[in-house]
Rosetta silent file (secondary structure, phi, psi, omega in degrees, C-alpha in Angstrom):
SEQUENCE: MTILKLPPELNVEVIRGSGDGHGVLDLRYFPLTFIKKKGDPSEAYVHAYYKWRKAASAFAHENGMIHIVVKDIDEWGIPKPTIRKMIGDYASRDTEDVGFAWRYIVVTKPVMRGAVTAILWIKGDTQRVSFVASYADAIRTANQLFQDSGCQPPSIDPAGFVPSWELKS
SCORE:     score description
SCORE:     0.000 S_00000001
   1 L     0.000  140.612  172.213  -48.843  -73.554   23.414 S_00000001
   2 L   -81.550  122.251  176.035  -47.564  -74.440   26.795 S_00000001
   3 L   -81.444  126.924 -179.315  -47.229  -71.310   28.820 S_00000001
   4 L   -83.571  133.699  174.185  -44.006  -71.570   30.802 S_00000001
   5 L   -89.363  115.979 -177.573  -44.107  -70.792   34.500 S_00000001
   6 L   -73.011  148.838  171.512  -41.082  -68.696   35.244 S_00000001
   7 L   -64.597  156.053 -174.822  -39.018  -69.288   38.422 S_00000001
   8 L   -51.685  -37.330 -178.644  -39.649  -66.670   41.122 S_00000001
   9 L   -67.937  -19.948  179.051  -36.497  -64.658   40.369 S_00000001
  10 L  -104.101  -16.791 -176.819  -37.668  -64.123   36.814 S_00000001
  11 L   -88.528   76.374 -176.697  -41.420  -63.816   37.472 S_00000001
  12 L  -117.443  155.955  177.006  -41.418  -60.086   38.166 S_00000001
  13 L   -94.299  -24.646 -175.747  -43.884  -57.329   37.317 S_00000001
  14 E  -137.306  135.416  168.603  -41.404  -54.481   37.209 S_00000001
  15 E  -108.480  121.344 -174.254  -37.735  -54.084   36.245 S_00000001
  16 E   -99.683  153.136  172.761  -36.410  -51.025   37.983 S_00000001
  17 L  -125.390 -153.164  176.280  -33.539  -48.706   37.159 S_00000001
  18 L   -94.105  159.371 -178.570  -32.437  -45.546   38.874 S_00000001
  19 L    66.240 -143.937 -178.641  -34.729  -42.542   39.047 S_00000001
  20 L   -96.422    1.577 -179.128  -38.179  -43.072   37.530 S_00000001
  21 L   -72.648  127.041  179.346  -37.057  -45.301   34.649 S_00000001
  22 E  -159.232  171.243  175.256  -38.585  -48.793   34.754 S_00000001
  23 E  -129.461  130.399  177.028  -40.249  -51.482   32.645 S_00000001
  24 E   -97.884  123.657 -174.314  -43.620  -53.037   33.457 S_00000001
  25 E  -101.529  146.372  169.293  -43.837  -56.689   32.370 S_00000001
  26 E  -120.301  103.668 -174.163  -46.770  -58.806   31.206 S_00000001
  27 E  -106.634   16.239 -177.822  -45.651  -62.427   31.478 S_00000001
  28 E   -62.103  -22.819 -176.499  -49.031  -64.168   31.114 S_00000001
  29 E  -117.809   23.962 -178.290  -48.016  -65.635   27.766 S_00000001
  30 L   -54.544  131.543   22.880  -44.316  -66.330   28.447 S_00000001
  31 L   -90.992   18.080  167.739  -42.218  -67.076   26.360 S_00000001
  32 E  -100.663  110.645 -175.729  -43.948  -64.180   24.629 S_00000001
  33 E  -104.600  136.980  172.816  -43.152  -61.227   26.880 S_00000001
  34 E  -113.389  135.832  178.997  -44.705  -57.789   26.787 S_00000001
  35 E  -138.341  136.327  174.643  -42.946  -54.838   28.387 S_00000001
  36 E  -114.053  118.036 -178.567  -43.874  -51.192   28.629 S_00000001
  37 E   -89.828  137.042 -177.081  -40.921  -48.958   29.315 S_00000001
  38 E  -135.440  156.355  174.893  -41.623  -45.780   31.302 S_00000001
  39 E    79.493 -166.763 -178.477  -39.729  -42.831   32.643 S_00000001
  40 L   -87.087  127.596  179.933  -36.218  -41.703   31.965 S_00000001
  41 L   -61.363  138.754  177.337  -33.831  -44.353   30.665 S_00000001
  42 L  -134.122  158.087  176.255  -30.918  -45.043   33.006 S_00000001
  43 H   -56.673  -42.090 -178.479  -27.836  -47.212   32.916 S_00000001
  44 H   -59.673  -43.591  179.042  -29.132  -49.168   35.917 S_00000001
  45 H   -63.853  -48.299 -175.858  -32.378  -49.981   34.064 S_00000001
  46 H   -58.195  -47.059  178.480  -30.600  -51.040   30.820 S_00000001
  47 H   -59.830  -45.668 -177.815  -28.285  -53.401   32.778 S_00000001
  48 H   -64.694  -42.166  179.981  -31.175  -54.828   34.790 S_00000001
  49 H   -63.310  -46.498 -178.156  -33.364  -55.373   31.732 S_00000001
  50 H   -69.159  -30.291  175.235  -30.691  -57.177   29.695 S_00000001
  51 H   -65.390  -45.487 -178.949  -29.721  -59.310   32.682 S_00000001
  52 H   -64.766  -46.096 -177.881  -33.389  -60.342   33.131 S_00000001
  53 H   -61.223  -40.300  179.165  -33.857  -60.979   29.375 S_00000001
  54 H   -61.132  -46.353  179.766  -30.738  -63.113   29.104 S_00000001
  55 H   -67.834  -40.359 -179.444  -31.910  -65.309   32.014 S_00000001
  56 H   -69.155  -38.098  175.546  -35.489  -65.497   30.791 S_00000001
  57 H   -62.639  -43.753  178.249  -34.336  -66.389   27.250 S_00000001
  58 H   -61.859  -39.972  178.214  -32.075  -69.142   28.626 S_00000001
  59 H   -62.687  -44.276  178.483  -35.021  -70.481   30.658 S_00000001
  60 H   -59.251  -46.988 -177.021  -37.225  -70.606   27.534 S_00000001
  61 H   -62.283  -40.730  177.982  -34.445  -72.396   25.649 S_00000001
  62 H   -59.810  -24.759 -178.881  -33.983  -74.919   28.468 S_00000001
  63 L  -105.950   20.328  173.974  -37.662  -75.740   28.025 S_00000001
  64 L    75.003   19.964 -177.156  -37.498  -76.156   24.263 S_00000001
  65 L  -120.353  169.880  168.733  -38.993  -72.731   23.399 S_00000001
  66 L  -107.248  160.396 -179.217  -37.879  -69.449   21.956 S_00000001
  67 E  -114.062  126.477  175.615  -38.269  -66.092   23.710 S_00000001
  68 E  -123.038  135.666 -177.415  -39.881  -63.156   21.937 S_00000001
  69 E  -117.083  135.830  174.649  -40.240  -59.737   23.501 S_00000001
  70 E  -113.794  116.198 -179.026  -42.737  -57.032   22.538 S_00000001
  71 E  -106.545  134.824  171.489  -41.686  -53.617   23.780 S_00000001
  72 E  -112.261  118.707 -174.595  -43.831  -50.462   24.043 S_00000001
  73 E  -115.868   15.351 -177.674  -41.571  -47.478   24.378 S_00000001
  74 E   -66.846  -22.818  177.594  -44.046  -44.626   23.890 S_00000001
  75 E  -104.737   12.054  178.687  -43.817  -43.590   27.563 S_00000001
  76 E   -92.038  144.088  175.365  -40.063  -43.955   27.793 S_00000001
  77 L   -67.324  166.702  176.160  -37.925  -40.874   27.775 S_00000001
  78 L   -71.028  119.482 -176.678  -35.475  -40.104   24.989 S_00000001
  79 L   -67.697  138.605  174.471  -32.281  -42.051   25.769 S_00000001
  80 L   -68.228  161.815 -178.409  -29.162  -39.867   26.109 S_00000001
  81 H   -54.333  -38.374 -179.130  -26.301  -40.741   23.727 S_00000001
  82 H   -66.752  -38.293  179.896  -24.475  -42.763   26.357 S_00000001
  83 H   -71.475  -39.651  178.953  -27.647  -44.822   27.047 S_00000001
  84 H   -61.045  -40.924  179.222  -28.278  -45.275   23.306 S_00000001
  85 H   -66.422  -42.088 -179.368  -24.730  -46.625   22.923 S_00000001
  86 H   -61.611  -46.173  176.985  -25.183  -48.959   25.887 S_00000001
  87 H   -55.694  -49.334  179.540  -28.493  -50.258   24.430 S_00000001
  88 H   -60.136  -40.930  177.864  -26.809  -50.707   21.083 S_00000001
  89 H   -62.540  -48.664  177.658  -23.905  -52.620   22.598 S_00000001
  90 H   -61.972  -45.807 -177.914  -26.239  -55.017   24.383 S_00000001
  91 H   -65.458  -28.140  179.157  -28.552  -55.351   21.391 S_00000001
  92 L   -67.156  -15.070  177.266  -25.625  -56.062   19.071 S_00000001
  93 L   -98.819   15.092  179.762  -25.157  -59.265   21.065 S_00000001
  94 H   -49.381  -42.843 -173.195  -28.754  -60.449   20.453 S_00000001
  95 H   -69.520  -14.979  178.284  -27.520  -63.437   18.476 S_00000001
  96 H   -86.927  -17.679 -178.094  -25.444  -64.569   21.477 S_00000001
  97 L   -79.116  105.512  178.977  -28.364  -64.809   23.893 S_00000001
  98 L   -55.554  126.486  178.022  -29.394  -68.463   23.887 S_00000001
  99 L    90.860  -20.299 -179.341  -33.140  -68.744   23.393 S_00000001
 100 E   -78.383  125.629 -175.205  -33.720  -65.118   22.443 S_00000001
 101 E  -104.440  -49.880 -170.535  -35.441  -65.035   19.047 S_00000001
 102 E  -165.540  159.567  169.747  -36.723  -61.505   18.346 S_00000001
 103 E  -132.744  139.765  175.596  -38.081  -58.236   19.730 S_00000001
 104 E  -112.407  127.095 -179.220  -40.862  -56.198   18.287 S_00000001
 105 E  -105.270  116.239  176.928  -40.903  -52.557   19.192 S_00000001
 106 E   -86.784  112.655 -179.049  -44.308  -50.884   19.338 S_00000001
 107 L  -145.543  125.413 -179.202  -43.576  -47.235   18.739 S_00000001
 108 L  -113.083  -17.164  179.814  -45.910  -44.556   17.477 S_00000001
 109 L   -83.643  124.215 -179.866  -44.009  -41.384   18.406 S_00000001
 110 H   -55.755  -37.653 -177.249  -41.766  -40.194   15.543 S_00000001
 111 H   -65.590  -38.182 -179.750  -39.083  -38.890   17.983 S_00000001
 112 H   -73.171  -38.039  177.801  -38.769  -42.342   19.620 S_00000001
 113 H   -59.856  -39.314  178.400  -38.721  -44.088   16.208 S_00000001
 114 H   -63.154  -44.437 -179.482  -35.799  -41.745   15.352 S_00000001
 115 H   -61.672  -45.458 -178.968  -33.913  -42.620   18.523 S_00000001
 116 H   -66.465  -40.164 -178.851  -34.366  -46.355   17.984 S_00000001
 117 H   -62.250  -36.195  178.378  -33.427  -46.045   14.298 S_00000001
 118 H   -62.172  -43.543  178.908  -30.184  -44.292   15.386 S_00000001
 119 H   -61.499  -44.525 -179.475  -29.312  -47.236   17.643 S_00000001
 120 H   -65.467  -40.267 -178.718  -29.976  -49.688   14.803 S_00000001
 121 H   -63.729  -43.086 -179.744  -27.979  -47.684   12.337 S_00000001
 122 H   -60.993  -39.985 -168.399  -24.968  -47.498   14.663 S_00000001
 123 H   -99.527   -8.151  178.633  -24.939  -51.213   15.387 S_00000001
 124 H    76.032 -157.757 -171.302  -25.929  -52.639   11.970 S_00000001
 125 H   -97.284   25.077  178.064  -27.969  -55.752   11.383 S_00000001
 126 H   -81.448   -4.388 -177.513  -26.666  -57.852   14.277 S_00000001
 127 L   -95.854  149.267  177.907  -29.847  -57.104   16.221 S_00000001
 128 L  -103.731   89.355 -171.699  -33.062  -59.122   16.134 S_00000001
 129 E  -151.633  144.686  171.027  -35.578  -56.344   16.012 S_00000001
 130 E  -140.858  146.945  172.690  -38.592  -55.057   14.015 S_00000001
 131 E   -88.845  142.236  176.607  -40.817  -52.032   14.395 S_00000001
 132 E  -136.202  159.604 -176.589  -44.586  -52.593   14.539 S_00000001
 133 L   -88.532  -20.090 -175.548  -47.525  -50.208   14.776 S_00000001
 134 L  -158.886  166.003  175.950  -49.476  -52.115   17.386 S_00000001
 135 H   -58.917  -40.638  178.958  -49.628  -55.062   19.787 S_00000001
 136 H   -56.168  -44.584  179.178  -51.824  -56.851   17.258 S_00000001
 137 H   -65.459  -39.770  177.518  -49.185  -56.571   14.561 S_00000001
 138 H   -60.619  -47.650 -177.030  -46.499  -57.809   17.053 S_00000001
 139 H   -62.755  -45.177  179.184  -48.607  -60.816   18.071 S_00000001
 140 H   -59.236  -46.740 -176.673  -49.372  -61.820   14.460 S_00000001
 141 H   -71.941  -36.701  176.385  -45.712  -61.658   13.436 S_00000001
 142 H   -61.827  -44.750  178.972  -44.553  -63.345   16.681 S_00000001
 143 H   -56.691  -39.926  179.039  -47.008  -66.154   16.134 S_00000001
 144 H   -65.984  -39.958  178.729  -45.509  -66.758   12.707 S_00000001
 145 H   -64.700  -41.569  175.980  -42.004  -66.765   14.176 S_00000001
 146 H   -56.554  -52.771 -178.627  -43.059  -69.299   16.839 S_00000001
 147 H   -60.538  -43.203  177.435  -44.495  -71.555   14.090 S_00000001
 148 H   -60.657  -26.347  178.847  -41.400  -71.157   11.850 S_00000001
 149 L   -88.909    0.507  179.401  -39.313  -72.231   14.879 S_00000001
 150 L    83.286   16.779 -178.696  -41.385  -75.317   15.454 S_00000001
 151 L  -111.424  144.737  176.877  -43.060  -73.930   18.572 S_00000001
 152 L   -76.597  124.305  178.413  -46.775  -73.651   19.189 S_00000001
 153 L   -70.125  159.794  178.680  -47.687  -69.948   19.476 S_00000001
 154 L   -64.267  153.702  176.208  -49.640  -68.643   22.462 S_00000001
 155 L   -88.120   90.839 -179.880  -53.395  -68.540   22.289 S_00000001
 156 L  -133.168  131.714  174.153  -53.905  -64.805   22.065 S_00000001
 157 L   -81.824  109.487 -178.233  -56.466  -62.998   19.922 S_00000001
 158 H   -54.621  -38.409  179.893  -54.251  -60.281   18.391 S_00000001
 159 H   -70.747  -26.103 -175.379  -57.219  -57.957   17.938 S_00000001
 160 H  -106.411    5.501 -176.540  -58.465  -58.354   21.448 S_00000001
 161 L   -67.120  135.762  174.716  -55.121  -58.377   23.395 S_00000001
 162 L  -132.424  120.793 -178.932  -54.962  -55.934   26.301 S_00000001
 163 L   -65.871  150.230 -173.018  -51.663  -55.807   28.255 S_00000001
 164 H   -57.575  -33.305 -179.451  -51.884  -56.545   31.990 S_00000001
 165 H   -67.160  -23.846  174.903  -50.881  -52.971   32.955 S_00000001
 166 H   -81.500  -27.629  179.426  -54.008  -51.675   31.193 S_00000001
 167 H   -70.927  -28.587 -176.667  -56.217  -54.199   32.954 S_00000001
 168 L   -82.346  -12.074 -175.622  -55.062  -52.831   36.321 S_00000001
 169 L   -74.874    0.000    0.000  -55.964  -49.243   35.454 S_00000001
């Protein structure tokens, strides 16, 4: 697979919100993006993330690729109802984002799985999302989606993948 080099305005390591809420990005395999959400969810973060994702997905599309996002939300706070609604509103427009194919949510905490399930239930099946138990599961299913879309998947060993934020520790 050709790894796409993002333009400087999209090639960021962190998407910030207000307070301590933020997302740490691993873009080494773009258009397969890994993001770890941390801290308390805020409206500013949700807006910033979806603005970035829309632009990154359009960039992938312009280069003949699809964009897949793998999210780890185990260190993210529980979204307040207003934030859950906002996320649901953005996510319900997944099919409108040119180039965006799917997101896999790595979630192991039952309380977070419950919060995300509530968002999905409210908004129905207009979202492109699946829950997975690990990065390896996400990579395997993303690779199949790349292939089904006529795109060469990234060269990543699912069993050996370590996100960039863990390499820096």
